[in-house]
Backbone bond lengths (Angstrom), bond angles and torsions (degrees), N, CA, C in turn:
res aa  C-N    CA-C-N  psi(-1)  N-CA   C-N-CA  omega(-1)  CA-C   N-CA-C  phi
1 M - - - 1.458 - - 1.536 107.66 -
2 P 1.315 117.21 134.83 1.465 120.00 -178.94 1.526 112.76 -66.81
3 A 1.310 114.79 152.24 1.462 121.36 176.48 1.522 108.57 -100.47
4 Y 1.314 115.85 142.09 1.464 122.39 178.58 1.516 109.67 -126.69
5 K 1.322 114.60 147.62 1.459 122.42 174.29 1.520 106.51 -109.97
6 A 1.327 116.31 130.01 1.463 120.63 -179.39 1.524 109.93 -130.32
7 T 1.319 115.30 136.22 1.457 120.68 171.01 1.517 106.87 -104.09
8 V 1.319 115.13 117.54 1.456 122.14 -177.71 1.520 108.29 -106.67
9 V 1.329 115.97 136.21 1.461 121.03 179.06 1.523 109.62 -121.38
10 G 1.312 114.71 149.81 1.458 121.34 176.94 1.514 109.17 -135.22
11 E 1.313 115.98 149.54 1.460 120.71 -176.53 1.522 110.93 -130.43
12 N 1.338 114.25 148.28 1.470 123.10 169.86 1.522 114.51 63.83
13 F 1.316 116.49 46.11 1.454 120.08 173.53 1.521 107.93 -90.05
14 E 1.327 115.99 129.68 1.461 119.84 -173.74 1.525 111.19 -89.17
15 F 1.313 115.71 128.78 1.454 124.18 175.71 1.516 108.29 -130.01
16 E 1.316 115.97 156.66 1.461 119.56 172.71 1.525 107.40 -103.20
17 I 1.327 115.46 119.25 1.464 121.79 -179.24 1.516 107.70 -122.70
18 D 1.316 115.92 121.29 1.467 121.63 -177.25 1.522 111.68 52.33
19 G 1.328 115.76 41.01 1.458 121.03 177.12 1.518 115.03 76.91
20 E 1.329 117.24 2.45 1.469 121.92 -179.50 1.522 110.04 -114.02
21 P 1.330 118.08 133.98 1.466 118.91 175.07 1.534 109.98 -68.96
22 Q 1.313 116.04 132.40 1.466 122.02 -179.74 1.534 109.17 -130.62
23 Q 1.303 115.95 148.85 1.458 121.93 174.47 1.527 107.96 -99.25
24 L 1.333 116.74 128.22 1.448 121.29 178.46 1.523 110.32 -124.25
25 D 1.315 115.38 150.91 1.452 122.98 174.54 1.527 107.87 -109.76
26 F 1.324 117.09 166.41 1.458 120.01 175.89 1.518 109.84 -145.04
27 Y 1.320 113.56 164.06 1.456 120.64 164.08 1.517 107.34 -140.90
28 R 1.311 115.25 153.85 1.462 120.89 -179.39 1.516 108.53 -155.48
29 T 1.313 116.04 137.01 1.454 121.65 176.40 1.519 108.51 -99.69
30 V 1.332 115.49 130.81 1.465 121.35 178.09 1.522 109.13 -130.92
31 Y 1.319 115.62 158.36 1.459 122.89 177.02 1.513 108.09 -118.54
32 V 1.323 116.31 132.48 1.459 121.30 -179.66 1.526 109.37 -135.83
33 D 1.318 115.45 153.51 1.456 121.81 172.57 1.519 107.41 -100.97
34 A 1.322 116.26 131.89 1.463 120.62 -179.15 1.520 109.62 -157.16
35 D 1.325 115.46 161.14 1.463 120.69 -179.40 1.521 112.70 -71.97
36 D 1.337 116.37 -32.99 1.459 120.08 -178.46 1.529 109.75 -151.33
37 E 1.325 115.57 177.10 1.459 120.99 -175.57 1.527 112.44 -62.88
38 R 1.316 117.48 -40.61 1.474 120.94 -179.38 1.527 110.89 -63.70
39 A 1.328 116.22 -44.08 1.467 120.37 178.40 1.526 110.44 -65.55
40 A 1.328 117.22 -35.31 1.466 121.35 177.65 1.519 110.55 -65.75
41 Q 1.319 116.68 -41.30 1.464 120.64 178.51 1.529 110.04 -62.47
42 D 1.317 117.03 -46.03 1.467 121.21 178.84 1.523 111.10 -61.47
43 A 1.341 116.78 -41.80 1.469 121.00 -179.53 1.526 111.01 -66.20
44 A 1.328 117.19 -40.11 1.467 121.03 179.46 1.528 110.56 -64.31
45 L 1.327 117.24 -44.85 1.470 120.70 178.89 1.525 111.01 -63.64
46 A 1.324 116.88 -42.35 1.465 120.52 179.56 1.522 110.75 -63.53
47 L 1.325 116.57 -40.68 1.462 121.09 179.03 1.529 111.27 -61.83
48 I 1.324 116.24 -45.61 1.471 120.60 -179.46 1.524 110.59 -66.54
49 R 1.321 117.29 -45.80 1.477 119.67 -179.66 1.530 111.03 -61.96
50 E 1.337 116.42 -38.55 1.461 120.65 178.26 1.534 110.51 -63.19
51 E 1.323 116.28 -43.83 1.468 120.57 179.58 1.535 110.81 -65.77
52 L 1.328 117.62 -43.24 1.463 120.59 177.90 1.525 110.90 -62.32
53 A 1.325 116.86 -41.69 1.469 120.82 179.18 1.531 110.10 -65.02
54 R 1.326 117.09 -40.42 1.467 121.11 179.55 1.531 110.61 -62.46
55 Q 1.328 117.00 -33.36 1.461 121.42 178.97 1.534 112.01 -91.04
56 S 1.333 116.78 7.94 1.465 123.13 -178.92 1.521 112.03 58.00
57 L 1.326 117.07 36.78 1.463 121.48 179.77 1.522 112.55 -108.40
58 L 1.317 117.76 -9.22 1.453 120.54 -179.03 1.518 108.93 -87.62
59 P 1.341 117.07 117.95 1.468 118.91 -178.69 1.530 110.68 -67.43
60 E 1.326 115.26 155.58 1.465 119.69 178.74 1.519 110.50 -59.47
61 D 1.317 116.96 -39.57 1.459 121.76 177.42 1.529 107.65 -98.25
62 E 1.339 116.49 93.14 1.456 121.23 -176.01 1.528 112.64 -59.86
63 A 1.321 117.51 -21.39 1.464 120.81 -178.67 1.521 111.74 -64.88
64 T 1.342 116.50 -24.46 1.464 118.80 179.98 1.522 111.76 -77.06
65 S 1.323 117.66 -18.07 1.463 122.64 179.26 1.525 108.83 -134.42
66 P 1.329 116.37 81.54 1.456 118.37 -175.10 1.528 112.90 -67.03
67 V 1.316 113.92 142.42 1.454 122.78 176.17 1.528 106.22 -122.74
68 S 1.331 116.58 130.34 1.458 119.31 -178.64 1.523 110.48 -145.91
69 V 1.317 115.36 163.75 1.455 121.47 177.08 1.521 107.74 -92.52
70 E 1.320 115.61 119.40 1.464 121.09 179.84 1.529 111.09 -86.48
71 F 1.339 116.40 -34.01 1.454 121.40 -179.33 1.520 108.69 -144.71
72 I 1.327 115.92 140.74 1.466 120.89 172.05 1.510 108.01 -144.26
73 G 1.315 115.81 137.56 1.454 120.00 179.23 1.512 110.21 -164.75
74 R 1.322 115.44 162.66 1.457 120.28 178.43 1.516 109.09 -64.04
75 A 1.313 115.85 141.10 1.461 121.34 -179.87 1.520 109.15 -104.61
76 D 1.302 115.38 135.51 1.450 121.75 174.08 1.523 107.96 -69.72
77 V 1.308 117.21 143.39 1.460 121.23 -178.99 1.528 110.88 -56.13
78 L 1.323 117.44 -38.09 1.460 120.44 179.87 1.523 112.12 -71.55
79 E 1.337 116.33 -25.55 1.465 121.33 -179.60 1.526 111.31 -79.21
80 Y 1.324 116.12 -29.21 1.456 122.60 -175.75 1.513 109.48 -56.99
81 S 1.311 116.52 120.71 1.454 121.13 -178.32 1.520 109.90 -144.78
82 A 1.290 115.02 -176.47 1.462 119.77 177.28 1.528 109.06 -63.75
83 D 1.308 115.37 147.43 1.456 120.18 178.54 1.522 110.25 -61.65
84 E 1.319 115.19 146.69 1.455 120.62 176.04 1.521 109.59 -78.35
85 D 1.314 115.94 162.70 1.457 121.05 175.30 1.526 109.81 -76.32
86 F 1.325 115.63 165.54 1.453 120.60 173.15 1.523 108.30 -64.14
87 I 1.306 117.98 135.43 1.461 123.53 174.22 1.522 105.74 -108.98
88 W 1.331 116.60 105.99 1.465 122.38 -177.75 1.518 109.33 -93.22
89 H 1.317 116.78 142.10 1.460 121.24 178.74 1.523 109.56 -155.40
90 F 1.325 115.16 159.54 1.454 120.00 175.16 1.527 108.35 -71.38
91 P 1.327 118.38 148.30 1.471 120.47 179.36 1.517 111.23 -51.66
92 D 1.317 116.55 141.47 1.464 125.69 178.96 1.520 113.56 73.00
93 E 1.322 118.74 -9.51 1.465 121.00 179.61 1.525 110.63 -66.18
94 A 1.318 118.06 -40.13 1.462 121.31 179.70 1.532 109.73 -67.91
95 D 1.318 117.54 -36.71 1.460 121.09 178.66 1.529 110.74 -62.77
96 E 1.337 116.78 -39.55 1.460 121.10 179.18 1.519 109.71 -65.04
97 D 1.337 118.07 -39.69 1.463 121.87 179.36 1.518 111.04 -63.20
98 Q 1.328 118.17 -37.30 1.448 122.25 -178.34 1.509 111.72 -71.59
99 E 1.327 118.85 -26.52 1.454 122.90 -179.39 1.522 111.75 -73.63
100 D 1.337 117.49 -26.99 1.479 121.23 -177.55 1.506 112.09 -69.94
C-alpha cells in the first residue's frame, strides 16, 4: 500500500492563556498508508481528529474549528518517519513566518 504525507491544518481552537481565552491554529504533518490520495486524505483527517479528541481539544461542534488537509502527496520510503507533533500558533503567525 502506498505511503502518503499529509499536512493537516486546524483553525480557531480555543485555549485559555494567562487567564484569557485565545484562538489558536495548528498544523501537523502525518504519514498514512492508503490505496489512493482520497483515502489518504480521509485517513489523515481521521487520525488528527482522533488525536484532538483524545486530548480533549476537539470541540463538540467541529464546524467552529475546521480541520483540513493543506497538502497531500506520495511519500518516499526514506522520507517516511514518525508523525510530527502539533505546531500551535496564533492566527496569521505562520503566514508572517513564511513571508520572511
